[in-house]
N, CA, C and O of each residue as an XYZ file, in Angstrom:
316
protein
N      25.098    -16.140     -3.155
C      25.570    -17.309     -2.455
C      25.216    -17.138     -0.980
O      25.296    -16.045     -0.419
N      24.835    -18.218     -0.394
C      24.332    -18.169      0.967
C      24.692    -19.457      1.696
O      25.242    -20.396      1.120
N      24.366    -19.466      2.968
C      24.471    -20.664      3.807
C      23.222    -20.724      4.663
O      22.714    -19.699      5.119
N      22.739    -21.919      4.872
C      21.517    -22.096      5.656
C      21.690    -21.615      7.094
O      20.760    -21.037      7.657
N      22.834    -21.835      7.691
C      23.046    -21.532      9.115
C      23.600    -20.125      9.374
O      23.901    -19.792     10.520
N      23.738    -19.306      8.348
C      24.431    -18.007      8.444
C      23.437    -16.864      8.656
O      22.609    -16.586      7.789
N      23.524    -16.201      9.820
C      22.592    -15.096     10.083
C      22.819    -13.917      9.149
O      21.857    -13.246      8.777
N      24.064    -13.643      8.756
C      24.320    -12.568      7.788
C      23.672    -12.878      6.444
O      23.171    -11.986      5.760
N      23.692    -14.152      6.079
C      23.060    -14.578      4.822
C      21.562    -14.295      4.857
O      21.001    -13.750      3.906
N      20.925    -14.668      5.956
C      19.487    -14.456      6.080
C      19.154    -12.963      6.051
O      18.184    -12.560      5.410
N      19.935    -12.155      6.726
C      19.712    -10.706      6.736
C      19.876    -10.125      5.343
O      19.060     -9.306      4.920
N      20.915    -10.531      4.622
C      21.150    -10.010      3.275
C      20.003    -10.407      2.351
O      19.507     -9.567      1.600
N      19.577    -11.646      2.388
C      18.477    -12.103      1.532
C      17.190    -11.352      1.870
O      16.461    -10.943      0.966
N      16.903    -11.166      3.152
C      15.697    -10.439      3.558
C      15.679     -9.019      3.012
O      14.616     -8.500      2.673
N      16.835     -8.391      2.925
C      16.920     -7.032      2.383
C      16.976     -7.032      0.862
O      16.501     -6.093      0.223
N      17.548     -8.070      0.281
C      17.697     -8.142     -1.172
C      16.378     -8.396     -1.890
O      16.126     -7.804     -2.939
N      15.534     -9.264     -1.345
C      14.314     -9.654     -2.048
C      13.396     -8.478     -2.402
O      12.933     -8.417     -3.541
N      13.108     -7.544     -1.490
C      12.270     -6.404     -1.885
C      12.945     -5.522     -2.938
O      12.281     -5.014     -3.841
N      14.252     -5.343     -2.824
C      14.977     -4.548     -3.808
C      14.931     -5.240     -5.168
O      14.723     -4.586     -6.190
N      15.119     -6.534     -5.186
C      15.067     -7.293     -6.435
C      13.687     -7.176     -7.082
O      13.581     -7.018     -8.298
N      12.642     -7.254     -6.278
C      11.283     -7.116     -6.809
C      11.083     -5.735     -7.432
O      10.494     -5.601     -8.505
N      11.584     -4.716     -6.742
C      11.479     -3.346     -7.265
C      12.205     -3.206     -8.602
O      11.715     -2.537     -9.512
N      13.361     -3.831     -8.715
C      14.188     -3.699     -9.914
C      13.840     -4.707    -11.006
O      14.389     -4.653    -12.106
N      12.933     -5.622    -10.698
C      12.553     -6.627    -11.679
C      13.564     -7.747    -11.829
O      13.630     -8.395    -12.874
N      14.346     -7.975    -10.796
C      15.352     -9.042    -10.799
C      14.736    -10.355    -10.370
O      13.758    -10.393     -9.623
N      15.322    -11.416    -10.850
C      15.017    -12.755    -10.366
C      16.196    -13.155     -9.485
O      17.349    -13.075     -9.910
N      15.910    -13.579     -8.278
C      16.965    -13.960     -7.335
C      17.050    -15.478     -7.274
O      16.045    -16.169     -7.105
N      18.258    -15.975     -7.412
C      18.516    -17.405     -7.240
C      19.509    -17.538     -6.095
O      20.612    -16.996     -6.156
N      19.120    -18.251     -5.063
C      19.967    -18.417     -3.878
C      20.632    -19.785     -3.956
O      19.962    -20.814     -4.042
N      21.952    -19.777     -3.924
C      22.726    -21.010     -3.955
C      23.378    -21.224     -2.601
O      24.001    -20.314     -2.054
N      23.237    -22.417     -2.065
C      23.867    -22.777     -0.796
C      25.277    -23.288     -1.100
O      25.435    -24.355     -1.692
N      26.293    -22.537     -0.700
C      27.672    -22.927     -1.009
C      28.051    -24.257     -0.380
O      28.922    -24.959     -0.893
N      27.408    -24.612      0.724
C      27.742    -25.859      1.398
C      27.209    -27.083      0.646
O      27.601    -28.211      0.944
N      26.330    -26.867     -0.316
C      25.768    -27.974     -1.088
C      26.632    -28.334     -2.292
O      26.376    -29.333     -2.965
N      27.660    -27.519     -2.567
C      28.501    -27.746     -3.739
C      29.955    -27.500     -3.360
O      30.327    -26.359     -3.088
N      30.786    -28.536     -3.334
C      32.185    -28.370     -2.924
C      32.951    -27.329     -3.748
O      33.817    -26.639     -3.211
N      32.646    -27.210     -5.031
C      33.347    -26.225     -5.869
C      32.973    -24.796     -5.452
O      33.833    -23.919     -5.382
N      31.685    -24.572     -5.177
C      31.258    -23.242     -4.718
C      31.843    -22.929     -3.350
O      32.285    -21.808     -3.098
N      31.843    -23.918     -2.473
C      32.402    -23.709     -1.132
C      33.886    -23.371     -1.220
O      34.362    -22.488     -0.507
N      34.613    -24.054     -2.078
C      36.048    -23.786     -2.226
C      36.295    -22.376     -2.753
O      37.253    -21.718     -2.347
N      35.436    -21.912     -3.654
C      35.640    -20.598     -4.264
C      35.151    -19.445     -3.389
O      35.820    -18.415     -3.302
N      33.998    -19.601     -2.742
C      33.346    -18.480     -2.062
C      33.302    -18.584     -0.545
O      32.742    -17.700      0.103
N      33.859    -19.609      0.034
C      33.718    -19.944      1.452
C      33.673    -18.747      2.401
O      32.656    -18.537      3.062
N      34.709    -17.982      2.485
C      34.784    -16.889      3.463
C      34.106    -15.599      3.007
O      34.014    -14.654      3.791
N      33.633    -15.532      1.771
C      32.989    -14.320      1.263
C      31.461    -14.369      1.362
O      30.784    -13.403      1.008
N      30.930    -15.470      1.834
C      29.479    -15.636      1.923
C      28.946    -14.846      3.105
O      29.556    -14.870      4.174
N      27.840    -14.155      2.952
C      26.986    -14.075      1.784
C      27.560    -13.133      0.734
O      28.284    -12.187      1.043
N      27.217    -13.421     -0.506
C      27.695    -12.613     -1.621
C      26.584    -12.493     -2.655
O      25.846    -13.445     -2.907
N      26.480    -11.314     -3.246
C      25.513    -11.086     -4.322
C      26.302    -10.961     -5.616
O      27.199    -10.128     -5.744
N      25.943    -11.811     -6.571
C      26.582    -11.804     -7.878
C      25.538    -11.490     -8.944
O      24.377    -11.883     -8.831
N      25.964    -10.788     -9.962
C      25.171    -10.607    -11.174
C      26.035    -11.181    -12.288
O      26.941    -10.513    -12.787
N      25.755    -12.407    -12.672
C      26.660    -13.110    -13.580
C      27.965    -13.354    -12.854
O      27.978    -13.969    -11.788
N      29.061    -12.882    -13.416
C      30.367    -13.025    -12.776
C      30.773    -11.786    -11.983
O      31.869    -11.741    -11.423
N      29.901    -10.783    -11.930
C      30.198     -9.527    -11.253
C      29.804     -9.594     -9.789
O      28.642     -9.836     -9.464
N      30.774     -9.378     -8.903
C      30.512     -9.341     -7.463
C      29.977     -7.960     -7.110
O      30.666     -6.956     -7.292
N      28.749     -7.912     -6.606
C      28.138     -6.632     -6.251
C      28.333     -6.288     -4.782
O      28.534     -5.121     -4.444
N      28.279     -7.272     -3.916
C      28.533     -7.024     -2.500
C      28.654     -8.352     -1.775
O      28.165     -9.381     -2.239
N      29.316     -8.307     -0.629
C      29.358     -9.483      0.224
C      29.314     -9.054      1.678
O      29.654     -7.920      2.018
N      28.892     -9.977      2.528
C      28.643     -9.794      3.961
C      27.385     -8.984      4.233
O      26.521     -9.432      4.987
N      27.261     -7.803      3.639
C      26.096     -6.945      3.852
C      25.623     -6.415      2.510
O      26.422     -6.205      1.597
N      24.314     -6.200      2.394
C      23.747     -5.679      1.158
C      24.244     -4.254      0.921
O      24.145     -3.401      1.802
N      24.771     -4.008     -0.259
C      25.171     -2.670     -0.673
C      24.179     -2.217     -1.739
O      24.398     -2.402     -2.936
N      23.089     -1.622     -1.278
C      22.021     -1.202     -2.184
C      22.543     -0.235     -3.240
O      22.124     -0.302     -4.396
N      23.443      0.655     -2.863
C      24.009      1.612     -3.812
C      24.763      0.917     -4.939
O      24.658      1.317     -6.099
N      25.516     -0.115     -4.604
C      26.269     -0.855     -5.630
C      25.316     -1.574     -6.577
O      25.553     -1.627     -7.784
N      24.250     -2.121     -6.033
C      23.277     -2.822     -6.876
C      22.557     -1.834     -7.785
O      22.379     -2.102     -8.974
N      22.144     -0.701     -7.239
C      21.473      0.315     -8.068
C      22.427      0.871     -9.131
O      22.015      1.110    -10.266
N      23.678      1.073     -8.776
C      24.656      1.559     -9.758
C      24.838      0.543    -10.881
O      24.909      0.918    -12.052
N      24.911     -0.729    -10.534
C      25.039     -1.784    -11.535
C      23.833     -1.768    -12.473
O      23.991     -1.847    -13.692
N      22.637     -1.666    -11.912
C      21.416     -1.641    -12.723
C      21.348     -0.400    -13.599
O      20.807     -0.447    -14.704
N      21.892      0.706    -13.115
C      21.895      1.950    -13.873
C      22.712      1.866    -15.151
O      22.551      2.690    -16.051
N      23.582      0.878    -15.232
C      24.388      0.700    -16.443
C      23.583      0.076    -17.573
O      24.047      0.026    -18.712
N      22.373     -0.403    -17.264
C      21.535     -1.081    -18.241
C      20.177     -0.393    -18.312
O      19.242     -0.808    -17.627
N      20.051      0.651    -19.126
C      18.787      1.375    -19.193
C      17.647      0.476    -19.679
O      17.826     -0.370    -20.555
N      16.489      0.681    -19.093
C      15.314     -0.083    -19.497
C      14.817      0.428    -20.837
O      14.864      1.626    -21.116
N      14.341     -0.490    -21.658
C      13.794     -0.100    -22.944
C      12.364      0.390    -22.757
O      11.626     -0.118    -21.913
N      11.987      1.372    -23.545
C      10.638      1.902    -23.491
C       9.684      0.933    -24.170
O      10.042      0.292    -25.159
N       8.484      0.828    -23.647
C       7.474     -0.034    -24.240
C       6.774      0.667    -25.400
O       5.941      0.056    -26.070
N       7.088      1.913    -25.647
C       6.433      2.687    -26.714
C       7.023      2.362    -28.051
O       6.598      2.916    -29.065
């Protein structure tokens, strides 16, 4: 979740995108101000990184939390 005018949001996204590429994640950025329900739920916690319903970090990227979350899902071997 992000906001167009939020410098913390821009910083978090800038750091998240390379990590997501490394991990094979697809990132979808939602602007909370474009949806009243999202704004009501996440207003003061933006920026926030979610994986489904799991909150991984907010305000600043927590690379360790994201890597720990990914570590719970081992990749399947192509062999």
